[in-house]
C-alpha positions, 0 to 999 in steps of 0.5 A: 858336338865336342868330344867327351872331355874336350874343353867347352865353354861352360854355362855361366849365370850370376847373382846380382844384388841391387843397391842404392847408396848415398851420404848425408853431412850432419853438423852440430853447431854450438857443441858446447850448449848441447852438453847440458842435455841429460844423459838418455835424451837426444836431439833428433835431425831433420829427416833426410833421403838416401836411396829412396828412404827417409832417415834421421840421426838421434844425437845424444851428447851425453850418451844414451844410457848411463853406461856410456855417459862419457860418450856421444851416442848416435842412432840412425833411424829409418824414419818412415814406415816400410812394409818389410823393412829395409836391409842396409850397410851403414857407416857414421864417422866424423869428417872435415870435409877438407878438400885435400883429404877427400879422396883419403876419407872416400877410400877409408869409407869404402873400405869401412862399408865393405866390411860392415855387417848387413843390418835389417832395419824393421819398419821405423827400425834404429841402428844404435852407436852408443859409443861413437866417440868420447867427448874428451877425444873429440874436444882434443881432436881436429874435428871440433872447430868453432864449437862445431863439428860434422858427421858423415853418415854413409848408407848402402841399401841393398834392394834385393838379389836376383839370379840371372844369366851371365850375359844379362848381369851386365844389364841390371834394372833396379826396383821401380822408384816411382813412389820417390819421384812422386813423393819429391812432386807432392813436396816440391809442388812442381806443377801443382794444379789444385789448392786445398783449404784445410782449417787454416792451412793450404795444401797444393796438389795435382788433380790427375794423381789424386783422380787416379788414386781415389774415385772421390778426388776424381769426381770432385776434381773432374766432375761435370761442374769443374773446369777441366782445363782451369789452371788452379782450382780450390777446394775447401776441406771441411771436418778434417785436421790439416795434419790428417789431410797431409798424411792422406796425400802423402799416402796418395803419392807414396803409398806409405804412411808418415812418421807419426810420434808413437804417442799420437799413432792411435788418434792418427790412425783413427782420423785417417781411417775416417779420411780413407773411407771418405775418399774411397781409399780401401788399401789405406783403410785396411792398413789403418785397421791393421794398425789400430788392431795393435792399439786395442785395450780396455781404455780404447776398445769402445772408441775403436768398436764405434769407429769399426761399426760406423766405417764397416771395418768387420775385420777390426770389429772382430779383433775387438770382440776377441779382445773382450771375449775374456769375461774378466776383460768384459767386466772391466770394460763394462764398468767404463764410461766409454761403454756407456757411451757406446751403448748409446751410440751404437746399441747394435754393437753392444747387442753383438757383444753381449751375444757373444759373451753368452754361454752357447 
């Protein structure tokens, strides 16, 4: 035992931040042609992957708003639904990609990223750069060549922090990235052994993964009538849109919902809920219920109520009833043609609704 006051080796611990990083190059070809796009309108890049997440760039050649009409504006968009969002640092700059300048550019970017504030991208969030570069400055610069220029996007994703013993800090284990590898497997179709015919499209997948995620797929693909060692199985899917089936498979492989245009969300969630119920995928069904709760209004309530009743979505039904509880809202709802159709297709739901509205 060391005497009191003697120098002793202090106990040590550390807080470790787990991070993933990468960059993407986006080239604007035919720049002069893009200048015809009005202020406030953008062109969306194709999605790209950095740190296991999908991103895209929205390019506004004449500014995102009238206040920045002299500038090129850019939005970095988290291009997928991520529960809890993503915490990241990002840097967007012009680049020439000239070999002799690479080391200097890398050093500048590293310094820029180190000084950047941490930004929280909520689910499908956006980081805006409204004054990326003045058009006149770009057109005088070395970056515009042959009517083209290239943008570099660097992203550092902060995946979480953990307190550890000092000796353990030397070995840091990043979060599981299984979903991203499985998503890549679906995209590349490597080793696929089942082909689905949906409408006029064919979609390849892997029977073992489908069977592990859905009891219905398991029965269909490995039931007694199936050849267990067949090299390729073909399955016809009836009564389902190809886009909905692809969204279902995307969730099977990644546990995530694919990006959907805002105006198509309600329809997609409705069809995806039906598909989830059909294939016994309860978590996906609940996610669709939760999403549809955000789309309930007088115009959609009848359709969503019918859907909830037919597919035993009690939580969704209760939210619809709660929305219609106000007498004024209920009167507006009962005046619609959709209410009359609901009365014919789901009379028991209407009975429940009327009972709820009666004074107690």
